[in-house]
Short mmCIF file of the C-alpha atoms (twelve columns), coordinates in Angstrom:
data_MODEL
# 
_entry.id   MODEL 
# 
loop_
_atom_site.group_PDB 
_atom_site.id 
_atom_site.type_symbol 
_atom_site.label_atom_id 
_atom_site.label_alt_id 
_atom_site.label_comp_id 
_atom_site.label_asym_id 
_atom_site.label_seq_id 
_atom_site.Cartn_x 
_atom_site.Cartn_y 
_atom_site.Cartn_z 
_atom_site.pdbx_PDB_model_num 
ATOM 1   C CA . UNK A 1   -160.060 21.843 46.119  1 
ATOM 2   C CA . UNK A 2   -161.713 18.426 46.078  1 
ATOM 3   C CA . UNK A 3   -161.017 17.046 49.525  1 
ATOM 4   C CA . UNK A 4   -162.373 13.576 48.793  1 
ATOM 5   C CA . UNK A 5   -160.235 12.829 45.730  1 
ATOM 6   C CA . UNK A 6   -157.086 11.703 47.497  1 
ATOM 7   C CA . UNK A 7   -154.675 8.811  46.919  1 
ATOM 8   C CA . UNK A 8   -155.182 5.657  48.930  1 
ATOM 9   C CA . UNK A 9   -151.962 6.388  50.844  1 
ATOM 10  C CA . UNK A 10  -153.485 9.604  52.194  1 
ATOM 11  C CA . UNK A 11  -156.639 7.857  53.388  1 
ATOM 12  C CA . UNK A 12  -154.574 5.103  55.003  1 
ATOM 13  C CA . UNK A 13  -152.462 7.617  56.927  1 
ATOM 14  C CA . UNK A 14  -155.468 9.768  57.849  1 
ATOM 15  C CA . UNK A 15  -157.356 6.698  59.082  1 
ATOM 16  C CA . UNK A 16  -154.445 5.637  61.259  1 
ATOM 17  C CA . UNK A 17  -154.261 9.225  62.554  1 
ATOM 18  C CA . UNK A 18  -157.886 9.018  63.685  1 
ATOM 19  C CA . UNK A 19  -157.067 5.951  65.775  1 
ATOM 20  C CA . UNK A 20  -153.895 7.575  67.135  1 
ATOM 21  C CA . UNK A 21  -155.857 10.593 68.369  1 
ATOM 22  C CA . UNK A 22  -158.574 8.306  69.721  1 
ATOM 23  C CA . UNK A 23  -155.937 6.923  72.077  1 
ATOM 24  C CA . UNK A 24  -155.715 10.257 73.936  1 
ATOM 25  C CA . UNK A 25  -159.304 10.210 75.194  1 
ATOM 26  C CA . UNK A 26  -159.875 6.471  75.046  1 
ATOM 27  C CA . UNK A 27  -159.374 5.888  78.764  1 
ATOM 28  C CA . UNK A 28  -161.451 8.884  79.868  1 
ATOM 29  C CA . UNK A 29  -164.830 7.163  80.395  1 
ATOM 30  C CA . UNK A 30  -163.265 4.022  81.889  1 
ATOM 31  C CA . UNK A 31  -160.950 5.629  84.467  1 
ATOM 32  C CA . UNK A 32  -163.341 4.827  87.355  1 
ATOM 33  C CA . UNK A 33  -163.783 1.270  86.000  1 
ATOM 34  C CA . UNK A 34  -160.013 0.784  85.805  1 
ATOM 35  C CA . UNK A 35  -159.641 2.077  89.352  1 
ATOM 36  C CA . UNK A 36  -162.279 -0.374 90.553  1 
ATOM 37  C CA . UNK A 37  -160.923 -3.306 88.543  1 
ATOM 38  C CA . UNK A 38  -157.314 -2.846 89.680  1 
ATOM 39  C CA . UNK A 39  -158.176 -1.653 93.225  1 
ATOM 40  C CA . UNK A 40  -156.416 1.646  92.552  1 
ATOM 41  C CA . UNK A 41  -156.988 5.225  93.654  1 
ATOM 42  C CA . UNK A 42  -157.943 8.092  91.357  1 
ATOM 43  C CA . UNK A 43  -154.406 9.456  91.666  1 
ATOM 44  C CA . UNK A 44  -152.867 6.136  90.635  1 
ATOM 45  C CA . UNK A 45  -155.143 5.714  87.629  1 
ATOM 46  C CA . UNK A 46  -154.544 9.306  86.508  1 
ATOM 47  C CA . UNK A 47  -150.904 8.302  86.020  1 
ATOM 48  C CA . UNK A 48  -152.123 6.672  82.790  1 
ATOM 49  C CA . UNK A 49  -152.136 10.185 81.360  1 
ATOM 50  C CA . UNK A 50  -148.980 11.284 83.167  1 
ATOM 51  C CA . UNK A 51  -146.811 8.433  81.905  1 
ATOM 52  C CA . UNK A 52  -148.268 8.737  78.396  1 
ATOM 53  C CA . UNK A 53  -147.591 12.449 78.024  1 
ATOM 54  C CA . UNK A 54  -144.306 12.472 79.917  1 
ATOM 55  C CA . UNK A 55  -142.863 10.030 77.421  1 
ATOM 56  C CA . UNK A 56  -144.585 11.850 74.549  1 
ATOM 57  C CA . UNK A 57  -142.941 15.129 75.611  1 
ATOM 58  C CA . UNK A 58  -139.458 13.606 75.889  1 
ATOM 59  C CA . UNK A 59  -139.909 11.748 72.589  1 
ATOM 60  C CA . UNK A 60  -140.507 15.031 70.764  1 
ATOM 61  C CA . UNK A 61  -136.742 15.547 70.842  1 
ATOM 62  C CA . UNK A 62  -136.266 12.207 69.086  1 
ATOM 63  C CA . UNK A 63  -138.916 12.252 66.364  1 
ATOM 64  C CA . UNK A 64  -137.051 14.555 63.973  1 
ATOM 65  C CA . UNK A 65  -133.781 12.771 64.732  1 
ATOM 66  C CA . UNK A 66  -135.333 9.422  63.843  1 
ATOM 67  C CA . UNK A 67  -137.381 10.450 60.782  1 
ATOM 68  C CA . UNK A 68  -134.505 12.384 59.187  1 
ATOM 69  C CA . UNK A 69  -132.429 9.203  59.306  1 
ATOM 70  C CA . UNK A 70  -134.796 6.326  58.545  1 
ATOM 71  C CA . UNK A 71  -137.463 8.233  56.581  1 
ATOM 72  C CA . UNK A 72  -141.051 9.215  57.297  1 
ATOM 73  C CA . UNK A 73  -142.676 5.935  56.270  1 
ATOM 74  C CA . UNK A 74  -140.472 3.806  58.515  1 
ATOM 75  C CA . UNK A 75  -140.978 6.252  61.392  1 
ATOM 76  C CA . UNK A 76  -144.755 5.943  60.983  1 
ATOM 77  C CA . UNK A 77  -144.555 2.167  60.956  1 
ATOM 78  C CA . UNK A 78  -142.217 2.110  63.968  1 
ATOM 79  C CA . UNK A 79  -144.636 4.300  65.913  1 
ATOM 80  C CA . UNK A 80  -147.597 2.131  64.939  1 
ATOM 81  C CA . UNK A 81  -145.740 -1.018 65.944  1 
ATOM 82  C CA . UNK A 82  -145.045 0.447  69.402  1 
ATOM 83  C CA . UNK A 83  -148.726 1.348  69.838  1 
ATOM 84  C CA . UNK A 84  -149.924 -2.104 68.753  1 
ATOM 85  C CA . UNK A 85  -147.574 -3.877 71.159  1 
ATOM 86  C CA . UNK A 86  -148.058 -1.632 74.192  1 
ATOM 87  C CA . UNK A 87  -151.807 -1.092 73.787  1 
ATOM 88  C CA . UNK A 88  -152.224 -4.857 73.598  1 
ATOM 89  C CA . UNK A 89  -150.029 -5.374 76.659  1 
ATOM 90  C CA . UNK A 90  -152.000 -2.697 78.534  1 
ATOM 91  C CA . UNK A 91  -155.097 -4.855 78.201  1 
ATOM 92  C CA . UNK A 92  -153.329 -7.744 79.961  1 
ATOM 93  C CA . UNK A 93  -152.214 -5.691 82.983  1 
ATOM 94  C CA . UNK A 94  -152.690 -7.193 86.438  1 
ATOM 95  C CA . UNK A 95  -151.738 -4.032 88.341  1 
ATOM 96  C CA . UNK A 96  -151.982 -0.292 87.871  1 
ATOM 97  C CA . UNK A 97  -148.168 -0.137 87.812  1 
ATOM 98  C CA . UNK A 98  -148.034 -2.430 84.784  1 
ATOM 99  C CA . UNK A 99  -150.772 -0.458 83.050  1 
ATOM 100 C CA . UNK A 100 -148.985 2.854  83.630  1 
ATOM 101 C CA . UNK A 101 -145.750 1.381  82.262  1 
ATOM 102 C CA . UNK A 102 -147.389 0.000  79.135  1 
ATOM 103 C CA . UNK A 103 -149.173 3.318  78.617  1 
ATOM 104 C CA . UNK A 104 -145.741 5.013  78.616  1 
ATOM 105 C CA . UNK A 105 -144.588 2.757  75.771  1 
ATOM 106 C CA . UNK A 106 -147.805 3.617  73.958  1 
ATOM 107 C CA . UNK A 107 -146.922 7.305  74.342  1 
ATOM 108 C CA . UNK A 108 -143.559 6.772  72.662  1 
ATOM 109 C CA . UNK A 109 -145.226 5.101  69.690  1 
ATOM 110 C CA . UNK A 110 -147.858 7.795  69.431  1 
ATOM 111 C CA . UNK A 111 -145.208 10.542 69.459  1 
ATOM 112 C CA . UNK A 112 -143.314 8.906  66.593  1 
ATOM 113 C CA . UNK A 113 -146.487 8.426  64.583  1 
ATOM 114 C CA . UNK A 114 -148.347 11.690 65.172  1 
ATOM 115 C CA . UNK A 115 -145.299 13.917 64.686  1 
ATOM 116 C CA . UNK A 116 -144.692 12.347 61.258  1 
ATOM 117 C CA . UNK A 117 -148.268 11.842 60.013  1 
ATOM 118 C CA . UNK A 118 -148.924 15.433 58.905  1 
ATOM 119 C CA . UNK A 119 -145.754 15.537 56.793  1 
ATOM 120 C CA . UNK A 120 -146.682 12.186 55.243  1 
ATOM 121 C CA . UNK A 121 -150.192 13.356 54.369  1 
ATOM 122 C CA . UNK A 122 -148.903 16.635 52.890  1 
ATOM 123 C CA . UNK A 123 -146.341 14.765 50.820  1 
ATOM 124 C CA . UNK A 124 -148.863 12.294 49.382  1 
ATOM 125 C CA . UNK A 125 -152.011 14.439 49.068  1 
ATOM 126 C CA . UNK A 126 -153.548 15.751 45.868  1 
ATOM 127 C CA . UNK A 127 -154.752 19.352 45.714  1 
ATOM 128 C CA . UNK A 128 -151.963 21.005 47.661  1 
ATOM 129 C CA . UNK A 129 -151.145 21.352 51.317  1 
ATOM 130 C CA . UNK A 130 -154.462 23.027 52.180  1 
ATOM 131 C CA . UNK A 131 -156.412 19.847 51.428  1 
ATOM 132 C CA . UNK A 132 -153.868 17.740 53.318  1 
ATOM 133 C CA . UNK A 133 -153.980 19.955 56.389  1 
ATOM 134 C CA . UNK A 134 -157.781 19.916 56.452  1 
ATOM 135 C CA . UNK A 135 -157.732 16.122 56.267  1 
ATOM 136 C CA . UNK A 136 -155.289 15.978 59.162  1 
ATOM 137 C CA . UNK A 137 -157.359 18.343 61.281  1 
ATOM 138 C CA . UNK A 138 -160.502 16.371 60.477  1 
ATOM 139 C CA . UNK A 139 -158.740 13.178 61.564  1 
ATOM 140 C CA . UNK A 140 -157.708 14.842 64.814  1 
ATOM 141 C CA . UNK A 141 -161.213 16.081 65.598  1 
ATOM 142 C CA . UNK A 142 -162.819 12.753 64.686  1 
ATOM 143 C CA . UNK A 143 -160.322 10.862 66.808  1 
ATOM 144 C CA . UNK A 144 -160.760 13.115 69.845  1 
ATOM 145 C CA . UNK A 145 -164.542 12.773 69.552  1 
ATOM 146 C CA . UNK A 146 -164.681 9.028  68.933  1 
ATOM 147 C CA . UNK A 147 -162.039 7.962  71.465  1 
ATOM 148 C CA . UNK A 148 -164.385 8.337  74.459  1 
ATOM 149 C CA . UNK A 149 -167.176 6.567  72.554  1 
ATOM 150 C CA . UNK A 150 -164.989 3.562  71.778  1 
ATOM 151 C CA . UNK A 151 -163.744 3.527  75.352  1 
ATOM 152 C CA . UNK A 152 -167.317 3.610  76.659  1 
ATOM 153 C CA . UNK A 153 -168.709 0.969  74.282  1 
ATOM 154 C CA . UNK A 154 -165.945 -1.557 74.882  1 
ATOM 155 C CA . UNK A 155 -165.272 -0.499 78.454  1 
ATOM 156 C CA . UNK A 156 -168.851 -1.222 79.449  1 
ATOM 157 C CA . UNK A 157 -168.024 -4.892 78.840  1 
ATOM 158 C CA . UNK A 158 -164.559 -4.812 80.397  1 
ATOM 159 C CA . UNK A 159 -162.017 -2.057 81.021  1 
ATOM 160 C CA . UNK A 160 -159.494 -4.240 79.139  1 
ATOM 161 C CA . UNK A 161 -161.353 -4.285 75.818  1 
ATOM 162 C CA . UNK A 162 -160.646 -0.667 74.727  1 
ATOM 163 C CA . UNK A 163 -156.931 -1.419 74.826  1 
ATOM 164 C CA . UNK A 164 -157.316 -4.575 72.743  1 
ATOM 165 C CA . UNK A 165 -159.586 -2.673 70.333  1 
ATOM 166 C CA . UNK A 166 -157.008 0.076  69.830  1 
ATOM 167 C CA . UNK A 167 -154.250 -2.464 69.234  1 
ATOM 168 C CA . UNK A 168 -156.390 -4.175 66.583  1 
ATOM 169 C CA . UNK A 169 -157.254 -0.925 64.775  1 
ATOM 170 C CA . UNK A 170 -153.640 0.225  64.790  1 
ATOM 171 C CA . UNK A 171 -152.528 -3.144 63.419  1 
ATOM 172 C CA . UNK A 172 -154.923 -2.619 60.510  1 
ATOM 173 C CA . UNK A 173 -153.450 0.879  60.049  1 
ATOM 174 C CA . UNK A 174 -149.957 -0.635 60.028  1 
ATOM 175 C CA . UNK A 175 -150.916 -3.036 57.230  1 
ATOM 176 C CA . UNK A 176 -152.600 -0.282 55.193  1 
ATOM 177 C CA . UNK A 177 -149.629 2.075  55.404  1 
ATOM 178 C CA . UNK A 178 -147.239 -0.776 54.611  1 
ATOM 179 C CA . UNK A 179 -149.188 -1.567 51.458  1 
ATOM 180 C CA . UNK A 180 -150.188 1.911  50.272  1 
ATOM 181 C CA . UNK A 181 -147.706 4.564  51.424  1 
ATOM 182 C CA . UNK A 182 -144.475 4.939  49.477  1 
ATOM 183 C CA . UNK A 183 -141.289 6.164  51.119  1 
ATOM 184 C CA . UNK A 184 -140.787 9.897  50.805  1 
ATOM 185 C CA . UNK A 185 -137.460 11.693 50.304  1 
ATOM 186 C CA . UNK A 186 -135.390 12.203 53.433  1 
ATOM 187 C CA . UNK A 187 -134.565 15.811 54.373  1 
ATOM 188 C CA . UNK A 188 -131.280 17.163 53.047  1 
ATOM 189 C CA . UNK A 189 -130.054 17.905 56.585  1 
ATOM 190 C CA . UNK A 190 -130.312 15.419 59.445  1 
ATOM 191 C CA . UNK A 191 -132.030 16.787 62.548  1 
ATOM 192 C CA . UNK A 192 -130.129 16.840 65.839  1 
ATOM 193 C CA . UNK A 193 -131.759 15.881 69.137  1 
ATOM 194 C CA . UNK A 194 -130.888 19.366 70.421  1 
ATOM 195 C CA . UNK A 195 -132.350 21.297 67.452  1 
ATOM 196 C CA . UNK A 196 -135.812 21.672 69.082  1 
ATOM 197 C CA . UNK A 197 -134.164 23.003 72.259  1 
ATOM 198 C CA . UNK A 198 -132.126 25.494 70.250  1 
ATOM 199 C CA . UNK A 199 -135.285 26.615 68.447  1 
ATOM 200 C CA . UNK A 200 -136.759 27.614 71.815  1 
ATOM 201 C CA . UNK A 201 -134.091 30.300 72.021  1 
ATOM 202 C CA . UNK A 202 -136.353 32.360 69.768  1 
ATOM 203 C CA . UNK A 203 -138.417 34.679 71.960  1 
ATOM 204 C CA . UNK A 204 -141.662 34.249 70.035  1 
ATOM 205 C CA . UNK A 205 -141.538 30.453 70.032  1 
ATOM 206 C CA . UNK A 206 -140.594 30.368 73.709  1 
ATOM 207 C CA . UNK A 207 -143.520 32.686 74.492  1 
ATOM 208 C CA . UNK A 208 -145.986 30.460 72.638  1 
ATOM 209 C CA . UNK A 209 -144.599 27.347 74.346  1 
ATOM 210 C CA . UNK A 210 -144.715 28.795 77.877  1 
ATOM 211 C CA . UNK A 211 -148.246 30.146 77.442  1 
ATOM 212 C CA . UNK A 212 -149.324 26.787 75.974  1 
ATOM 213 C CA . UNK A 213 -147.727 25.023 78.951  1 
ATOM 214 C CA . UNK A 214 -150.081 26.828 81.354  1 
ATOM 215 C CA . UNK A 215 -153.040 26.293 79.023  1 
ATOM 216 C CA . UNK A 216 -152.348 22.569 78.681  1 
ATOM 217 C CA . UNK A 217 -152.434 22.168 82.454  1 
ATOM 218 C CA . UNK A 218 -156.004 23.458 82.329  1 
ATOM 219 C CA . UNK A 219 -156.865 21.347 79.275  1 
ATOM 220 C CA . UNK A 220 -155.739 18.085 80.848  1 
ATOM 221 C CA . UNK A 221 -157.238 18.813 84.228  1 
ATOM 222 C CA . UNK A 222 -160.555 18.783 82.374  1 
ATOM 223 C CA . UNK A 223 -159.695 15.679 80.369  1 
ATOM 224 C CA . UNK A 224 -158.141 13.524 83.097  1 
ATOM 225 C CA . UNK A 225 -159.726 14.652 86.366  1 
ATOM 226 C CA . UNK A 226 -163.322 15.512 85.379  1 
ATOM 227 C CA . UNK A 227 -164.413 11.840 84.872  1 
ATOM 228 C CA . UNK A 228 -163.923 11.245 88.604  1 
ATOM 229 C CA . UNK A 229 -165.961 14.347 89.432  1 
ATOM 230 C CA . UNK A 230 -168.806 13.387 87.092  1 
ATOM 231 C CA . UNK A 231 -168.777 9.798  88.460  1 
ATOM 232 C CA . UNK A 232 -170.944 8.426  85.639  1 
ATOM 233 C CA . UNK A 233 -171.248 5.079  83.881  1 
ATOM 234 C CA . UNK A 234 -168.836 4.537  80.964  1 
ATOM 235 C CA . UNK A 235 -171.666 5.097  78.453  1 
ATOM 236 C CA . UNK A 236 -172.765 8.406  79.949  1 
ATOM 237 C CA . UNK A 237 -169.230 9.645  80.469  1 
ATOM 238 C CA . UNK A 238 -168.387 8.623  76.902  1 
ATOM 239 C CA . UNK A 239 -171.390 10.575 75.597  1 
ATOM 240 C CA . UNK A 240 -170.281 13.687 77.495  1 
ATOM 241 C CA . UNK A 241 -166.769 13.541 76.099  1 
ATOM 242 C CA . UNK A 242 -168.032 12.703 72.622  1 
ATOM 243 C CA . UNK A 243 -170.019 15.958 72.664  1 
ATOM 244 C CA . UNK A 244 -166.892 17.660 74.034  1 
ATOM 245 C CA . UNK A 245 -164.837 16.260 71.141  1 
ATOM 246 C CA . UNK A 246 -167.392 17.316 68.525  1 
ATOM 247 C CA . UNK A 247 -167.255 20.905 69.753  1 
ATOM 248 C CA . UNK A 248 -163.453 20.726 69.817  1 
ATOM 249 C CA . UNK A 249 -163.377 19.623 66.177  1 
ATOM 250 C CA . UNK A 250 -165.943 22.151 64.930  1 
ATOM 251 C CA . UNK A 251 -164.399 25.124 66.717  1 
ATOM 252 C CA . UNK A 252 -160.861 24.118 65.735  1 
ATOM 253 C CA . UNK A 253 -161.529 23.700 62.018  1 
ATOM 254 C CA . UNK A 254 -164.413 26.105 61.342  1 
ATOM 255 C CA . UNK A 255 -164.912 28.690 64.086  1 
ATOM 256 C CA . UNK A 256 -161.323 29.569 65.042  1 
ATOM 257 C CA . UNK A 257 -160.228 30.726 61.554  1 
ATOM 258 C CA . UNK A 258 -163.273 32.976 61.168  1 
ATOM 259 C CA . UNK A 259 -162.930 34.593 64.581  1 
ATOM 260 C CA . UNK A 260 -159.209 35.142 64.001  1 
ATOM 261 C CA . UNK A 261 -159.900 36.872 60.715  1 
ATOM 262 C CA . UNK A 262 -162.432 39.180 62.354  1 
ATOM 263 C CA . UNK A 263 -160.863 39.945 65.742  1 
ATOM 264 C CA . UNK A 264 -157.187 39.015 65.413  1 
ATOM 265 C CA . UNK A 265 -155.365 35.924 66.662  1 
ATOM 266 C CA . UNK A 266 -154.032 37.336 69.915  1 
ATOM 267 C CA . UNK A 267 -157.367 38.828 70.971  1 
ATOM 268 C CA . UNK A 268 -159.107 35.533 70.174  1 
ATOM 269 C CA . UNK A 269 -156.516 33.545 72.115  1 
ATOM 270 C CA . UNK A 270 -156.544 35.841 75.146  1 
ATOM 271 C CA . UNK A 271 -160.329 36.002 75.243  1 
ATOM 272 C CA . UNK A 272 -160.710 32.262 74.824  1 
ATOM 273 C CA . UNK A 273 -158.268 31.564 77.668  1 
ATOM 274 C CA . UNK A 274 -160.168 33.899 80.002  1 
ATOM 275 C CA . UNK A 275 -163.467 32.233 79.057  1 
ATOM 276 C CA . UNK A 276 -161.907 28.810 79.629  1 
ATOM 277 C CA . UNK A 277 -160.795 29.911 83.106  1 
ATOM 278 C CA . UNK A 278 -164.356 30.999 83.912  1 
ATOM 279 C CA . UNK A 279 -165.801 27.780 82.487  1 
ATOM 280 C CA . UNK A 280 -163.455 25.563 84.519  1 
ATOM 281 C CA . UNK A 281 -164.158 27.514 87.687  1 
ATOM 282 C CA . UNK A 282 -167.923 27.065 87.261  1 
ATOM 283 C CA . UNK A 283 -167.331 23.379 86.431  1 
ATOM 284 C CA . UNK A 284 -165.546 22.872 89.729  1 
ATOM 285 C CA . UNK A 285 -168.017 24.729 91.929  1 
ATOM 286 C CA . UNK A 286 -171.330 24.013 90.170  1 
ATOM 287 C CA . UNK A 287 -173.751 21.131 90.658  1 
ATOM 288 C CA . UNK A 288 -173.604 17.891 88.676  1 
ATOM 289 C CA . UNK A 289 -175.638 19.156 85.699  1 
ATOM 290 C CA . UNK A 290 -173.586 22.348 85.556  1 
ATOM 291 C CA . UNK A 291 -170.387 20.304 85.578  1 
ATOM 292 C CA . UNK A 292 -171.604 18.266 82.576  1 
ATOM 293 C CA . UNK A 293 -172.547 21.390 80.610  1 
ATOM 294 C CA . UNK A 294 -169.272 23.142 81.392  1 
ATOM 295 C CA . UNK A 295 -167.253 20.048 80.465  1 
ATOM 296 C CA . UNK A 296 -168.904 19.937 77.036  1 
ATOM 297 C CA . UNK A 297 -168.574 23.704 76.493  1 
ATOM 298 C CA . UNK A 298 -164.871 23.575 77.337  1 
ATOM 299 C CA . UNK A 299 -164.374 21.588 74.123  1 
ATOM 300 C CA . UNK A 300 -165.290 24.673 72.068  1 
ATOM 301 C CA . UNK A 301 -162.741 26.875 73.848  1 
ATOM 302 C CA . UNK A 302 -160.068 24.169 73.728  1 
ATOM 303 C CA . UNK A 303 -160.630 23.784 69.975  1 
ATOM 304 C CA . UNK A 304 -160.070 27.519 69.403  1 
ATOM 305 C CA . UNK A 305 -156.979 27.585 71.613  1 
ATOM 306 C CA . UNK A 306 -155.405 24.539 69.974  1 
ATOM 307 C CA . UNK A 307 -155.659 26.040 66.506  1 
ATOM 308 C CA . UNK A 308 -154.330 29.493 67.401  1 
ATOM 309 C CA . UNK A 309 -151.467 28.173 69.526  1 
ATOM 310 C CA . UNK A 310 -150.234 25.798 66.849  1 
ATOM 311 C CA . UNK A 311 -150.353 28.406 64.098  1 
ATOM 312 C CA . UNK A 312 -148.321 30.777 66.237  1 
ATOM 313 C CA . UNK A 313 -145.817 28.093 67.228  1 
ATOM 314 C CA . UNK A 314 -145.233 26.903 63.664  1 
ATOM 315 C CA . UNK A 315 -144.765 30.345 62.147  1 
ATOM 316 C CA . UNK A 316 -143.361 32.660 64.774  1 
ATOM 317 C CA . UNK A 317 -139.705 31.603 64.409  1 
ATOM 318 C CA . UNK A 318 -137.415 30.972 61.455  1 
ATOM 319 C CA . UNK A 319 -136.795 27.353 62.504  1 
ATOM 320 C CA . UNK A 320 -138.049 24.607 60.157  1 
ATOM 321 C CA . UNK A 321 -141.638 23.725 61.021  1 
ATOM 322 C CA . UNK A 322 -140.913 20.180 62.233  1 
ATOM 323 C CA . UNK A 323 -138.166 21.490 64.529  1 
ATOM 324 C CA . UNK A 324 -140.301 24.374 65.842  1 
ATOM 325 C CA . UNK A 325 -143.226 22.010 66.408  1 
ATOM 326 C CA . UNK A 326 -141.013 19.553 68.297  1 
ATOM 327 C CA . UNK A 327 -139.643 22.284 70.578  1 
ATOM 328 C CA . UNK A 328 -143.088 23.720 71.232  1 
ATOM 329 C CA . UNK A 329 -144.624 20.304 71.940  1 
ATOM 330 C CA . UNK A 330 -141.670 19.323 74.126  1 
ATOM 331 C CA . UNK A 331 -142.570 22.155 76.526  1 
ATOM 332 C CA . UNK A 332 -146.345 21.985 76.475  1 
ATOM 333 C CA . UNK A 333 -146.745 18.209 76.813  1 
ATOM 334 C CA . UNK A 334 -145.007 18.338 80.190  1 
ATOM 335 C CA . UNK A 335 -148.062 20.198 81.483  1 
ATOM 336 C CA . UNK A 336 -150.264 17.438 80.041  1 
ATOM 337 C CA . UNK A 337 -148.217 15.014 82.127  1 
ATOM 338 C CA . UNK A 338 -148.340 17.194 85.261  1 
ATOM 339 C CA . UNK A 339 -152.070 17.949 85.429  1 
ATOM 340 C CA . UNK A 340 -153.343 14.336 85.791  1 
ATOM 341 C CA . UNK A 341 -150.823 13.772 88.585  1 
ATOM 342 C CA . UNK A 342 -151.322 16.972 90.561  1 
ATOM 343 C CA . UNK A 343 -155.119 17.342 90.267  1 
ATOM 344 C CA . UNK A 344 -155.915 14.259 92.429  1 
ATOM 345 C CA . UNK A 345 -153.081 15.187 94.816  1 
ATOM 346 C CA . UNK A 346 -154.504 18.685 95.233  1 
ATOM 347 C CA . UNK A 347 -157.910 17.158 95.962  1 
ATOM 348 C CA . UNK A 348 -156.350 14.966 98.670  1 
ATOM 349 C CA . UNK A 349 -154.650 17.984 100.233 1 
ATOM 350 C CA . UNK A 350 -157.727 20.211 100.073 1 
ATOM 351 C CA . UNK A 351 -161.112 19.371 98.517  1 
ATOM 352 C CA . UNK A 352 -162.607 18.499 95.131  1 
ATOM 353 C CA . UNK A 353 -163.092 22.141 94.100  1 
ATOM 354 C CA . UNK A 354 -159.493 23.360 94.406  1 
ATOM 355 C CA . UNK A 355 -158.026 21.434 91.401  1 
ATOM 356 C CA . UNK A 356 -160.402 23.397 89.171  1 
ATOM 357 C CA . UNK A 357 -159.474 26.659 90.871  1 
ATOM 358 C CA . UNK A 358 -155.819 25.902 90.104  1 
ATOM 359 C CA . UNK A 359 -156.751 25.044 86.497  1 
ATOM 360 C CA . UNK A 360 -158.585 28.364 86.162  1 
ATOM 361 C CA . UNK A 361 -155.499 30.202 87.432  1 
ATOM 362 C CA . UNK A 362 -153.211 28.429 84.927  1 
ATOM 363 C CA . UNK A 363 -155.519 29.417 82.061  1 
ATOM 364 C CA . UNK A 364 -155.287 33.033 83.220  1 
ATOM 365 C CA . UNK A 365 -151.499 32.725 83.440  1 
ATOM 366 C CA . UNK A 366 -151.476 31.569 79.827  1 
ATOM 367 C CA . UNK A 367 -153.476 34.647 78.850  1 
ATOM 368 C CA . UNK A 368 -151.141 36.861 80.876  1 
ATOM 369 C CA . UNK A 369 -148.072 35.522 79.054  1 
ATOM 370 C CA . UNK A 370 -149.726 36.331 75.713  1 
ATOM 371 C CA . UNK A 371 -150.602 39.840 76.893  1 
ATOM 372 C CA . UNK A 372 -147.164 40.635 78.354  1 
ATOM 373 C CA . UNK A 373 -145.249 39.154 75.413  1 
ATOM 374 C CA . UNK A 374 -147.657 40.399 72.762  1 
ATOM 375 C CA . UNK A 375 -144.954 42.022 70.647  1 
ATOM 376 C CA . UNK A 376 -143.051 38.745 70.322  1 
ATOM 377 C CA . UNK A 377 -146.159 37.131 68.789  1 
ATOM 378 C CA . UNK A 378 -147.723 40.071 66.935  1 
ATOM 379 C CA . UNK A 379 -145.909 39.652 63.605  1 
ATOM 380 C CA . UNK A 380 -146.902 36.028 63.254  1 
ATOM 381 C CA . UNK A 381 -150.466 36.792 64.302  1 
ATOM 382 C CA . UNK A 382 -150.761 39.302 61.468  1 
ATOM 383 C CA . UNK A 383 -149.474 36.730 58.969  1 
ATOM 384 C CA . UNK A 384 -151.932 34.129 60.262  1 
ATOM 385 C CA . UNK A 385 -154.853 36.483 59.707  1 
ATOM 386 C CA . UNK A 386 -153.634 37.226 56.180  1 
ATOM 387 C CA . UNK A 387 -153.331 33.519 55.415  1 
ATOM 388 C CA . UNK A 388 -156.910 32.889 56.578  1 
ATOM 389 C CA . UNK A 389 -158.120 35.449 54.072  1 
ATOM 390 C CA . UNK A 390 -156.416 33.558 51.258  1 
ATOM 391 C CA . UNK A 391 -156.762 29.892 52.303  1 
ATOM 392 C CA . UNK A 392 -160.490 29.656 53.116  1 
ATOM 393 C CA . UNK A 393 -159.936 29.183 56.808  1 
ATOM 394 C CA . UNK A 394 -157.664 26.135 56.651  1 
ATOM 395 C CA . UNK A 395 -155.259 25.929 59.622  1 
ATOM 396 C CA . UNK A 396 -152.570 23.639 60.940  1 
ATOM 397 C CA . UNK A 397 -152.917 21.595 64.116  1 
ATOM 398 C CA . UNK A 398 -149.708 19.603 64.445  1 
ATOM 399 C CA . UNK A 399 -149.964 17.701 67.684  1 
# 
């Protein structure tokens, strides 16, 4: 397949996806600067992640409902419009409460956009779904890597500028999609708000979601709490998380499919979760240099986990993929909301090491769920390995 020969609509959607994923890690290197600028505590500033992902999780029940009624293109544009408005307002905040509230509105827009972007790219791409999925994954990896860099570059001038920069880039994405992406056919059956909840009645999907819930607590302890531990300038913190994002992208797109084909999906997932637990534990108890190294290395393990989890979630049940994805994301994003809130609280109640000990335990709990409920996931894991042998290692990461 020729990945580069794609319609303009695909590039417009993929480009907007890069910016959408940049928004996740954008605030990482500037969290200490925001805390200083708004006279807020680490726990208060970490609510930027909590509000964002709490709304994102709840909105997962609405995305299919909305897109099946107004169409994918309008859903994308609605999501982009929300991000433009609330990211811009975030940059004008005079208090941490305002900033947290605007970040919640941003999360709603991001949920509407991201949940619809993959379907839009697949529908418009040339060369089949494999090329479209690889483009989407590349956009995700690039966005996760570049978000901290943009946050550092603009945040070094003012903590407000990264928010204005994101609003500007998303406004450009809005104009490009308006001009280049045609409306796609609506699904024959309208999706109910409760369909994702019903899909979780399937044992395999519920198993993947619960294990991913524990894993995501670990993931977002690293993402949201580590910047306070590293206590570096925005530039240096941005460089650390850029390297983290590069490893995440490489291991998600290239390494994970090859290791799955050789060792099996469930063995790869269980082993990667155990290694992540060890990495996070060393991060929390090591010296400053060790913490930097372990933060970067965690990106590799997170990239592997993200790919395997999503493949299992999208294929383990007989529910339509958008519905299964919504149910799975509904569960796991609540952990992404919980970790940034509880990690600073745990530090206040104990010391700076214990949040990482808790994160290591949650990673092990995720591995334990996979081990105990192995039979519920085994059939899908076998199909995933077969698909890797026939699709040159292309996988789906539908965040």
